[in-house]
C-alpha positions in Angstrom: 21.9 -154.1 68.1 19.0 -153.7 65.6 16.3 -151.1 66.4 12.9 -151.9 64.8 9.9 -149.7 64.4 6.6 -151.0 65.8 3.4 -151.0 63.7 -0.3 -151.5 64.4 -2.3 -154.4 62.8 -2.9 -152.3 59.6 0.9 -151.7 59.0 0.7 -148.1 60.3 4.0 -147.1 61.9 3.7 -146.2 65.5 5.9 -143.7 67.2 7.6 -146.6 69.1 10.6 -148.8 68.6 11.9 -152.1 70.0 15.3 -153.8 70.1 15.3 -156.9 67.9 14.9 -160.0 70.1 12.9 -158.2 72.8 9.3 -159.3 73.5 6.9 -157.5 71.1 4.1 -155.7 73.1 0.6 -157.1 72.6 -1.4 -155.5 69.8 1.8 -154.2 68.2 3.9 -155.7 65.4 7.4 -155.7 63.9 7.7 -155.6 60.1 9.6 -157.9 57.8 10.1 -158.0 54.0 10.3 -161.2 51.9 11.0 -161.7 48.2 10.6 -164.7 46.0 12.7 -164.8 42.8 11.1 -166.6 39.8 13.2 -167.5 36.7 12.0 -167.9 33.1 11.6 -171.7 33.7 9.0 -171.0 36.5 11.5 -172.1 39.2 12.1 -170.2 42.4 15.5 -169.2 43.8 15.4 -170.8 47.3 18.1 -170.6 49.9 18.9 -172.9 52.8 19.7 -171.1 56.0 23.0 -171.8 57.8 23.1 -174.4 60.5 23.2 -171.6 63.1 20.0 -170.2 61.6 18.2 -173.6 61.7 19.1 -175.1 58.3 15.6 -174.6 56.8 14.8 -173.6 53.3 13.3 -170.1 52.7 13.2 -167.2 50.3 15.2 -164.1 50.9 14.0 -161.7 53.6 14.6 -159.9 56.8 13.5 -157.3 59.4 12.6 -153.8 58.5 14.9 -151.6 60.6 14.0 -148.3 62.1 13.2 -145.6 59.5 13.6 -148.1 56.7 10.9 -149.0 54.0 10.0 -152.5 53.1 11.5 -151.9 49.6 14.8 -150.7 51.1 14.8 -153.8 53.4 14.4 -156.3 50.6 17.1 -154.6 48.5 19.5 -154.6 51.5 18.7 -158.3 52.3 19.3 -159.4 48.7 22.6 -157.6 48.7 23.7 -158.9 52.1 22.5 -162.5 51.8 23.1 -163.2 48.1 25.4 -160.4 47.0 23.0 -159.2 44.2 22.0 -155.6 43.5 18.4 -155.1 42.4 16.9 -152.0 40.9 13.5 -150.8 42.2 11.8 -151.4 38.8 12.9 -155.1 39.0 10.8 -155.6 42.2 7.1 -156.3 42.0 5.2 -155.5 45.2 2.6 -158.2 45.9 1.1 -157.2 49.3 1.5 -156.3 52.9 -0.3 -158.4 55.5 -0.5 -159.2 59.2 0.7 -162.8 59.8 -1.9 -164.9 61.6 -1.3 -165.4 65.4 2.1 -163.6 65.4 3.1 -160.0 66.0 4.4 -159.5 62.5 3.6 -157.6 59.4 5.1 -158.9 56.1 5.8 -157.1 52.9 5.8 -159.5 50.0 7.7 -159.0 46.7 8.2 -161.0 43.6 11.2 -160.7 41.2 11.0 -162.2 37.8 14.6 -162.7 36.6 17.2 -165.2 35.7 20.1 -165.0 38.2 23.3 -166.9 37.4 23.9 -169.0 40.6 27.7 -168.8 40.0 27.4 -165.0 40.5 25.8 -165.2 43.9 28.0 -164.4 46.9 26.5 -166.1 50.0 26.5 -164.5 53.4 27.8 -167.6 55.1 26.4 -166.6 58.6 22.9 -166.6 57.1 22.9 -168.8 54.0 24.5 -172.2 53.3 23.3 -172.7 49.8 20.9 -171.6 47.0 19.3 -173.4 44.2 16.4 -173.2 41.8 13.4 -175.3 42.7 10.1 -176.0 41.0 6.7 -175.3 42.7 6.3 -179.1 43.3 9.8 -179.4 44.9 9.0 -176.5 47.2 5.7 -178.0 48.2 7.4 -181.3 49.0 9.9 -179.4 51.3 7.0 -177.6 52.9 5.2 -181.0 53.5 8.3 -182.4 55.1 8.3 -179.4 57.5 11.7 -178.1 56.3 10.7 -174.7 54.9 10.6 -171.7 57.2 6.9 -171.6 58.3 6.3 -167.9 57.5 7.9 -168.2 54.1 5.8 -171.4 53.4 2.7 -169.5 54.3 3.6 -166.6 52.0 4.5 -169.0 49.1 1.1 -170.8 49.4 -1.1 -167.7 49.9 0.6 -165.0 47.9 3.1 -166.4 45.4 1.3 -169.3 43.8 
């Protein structure tokens, strides 16, 4: 059972929590963190979610748990999903924004580094595969509606 803090539309933490999966009260939000990893060839490390999670392409990310910061969340998710340890100074904060028409606040991060795919340890319950893709390849996956909608939105509005 994951307990999540609730936030107002301006990413201010409220003194309230919710259990993940419960209906989010109106005019309140949960928070998520998402990171895109860009290598020296200008390709992005993209993961395909497991069949149980929908089999869509996405970047790495997850829910900000109670009393956790967005930065702590993205470091935890990178470790859990890909088995990689990232130092704070390797993470570039991009923005925090309210997702349109959803009760979600997103923290967006960009990491510029070359990660050896053979060193990645996938969390099989969440991720079925990872690969580097060009901007054009990602845009084609988005056009074919096979990229997680929120991550596609972030890629188009904040990463490119």
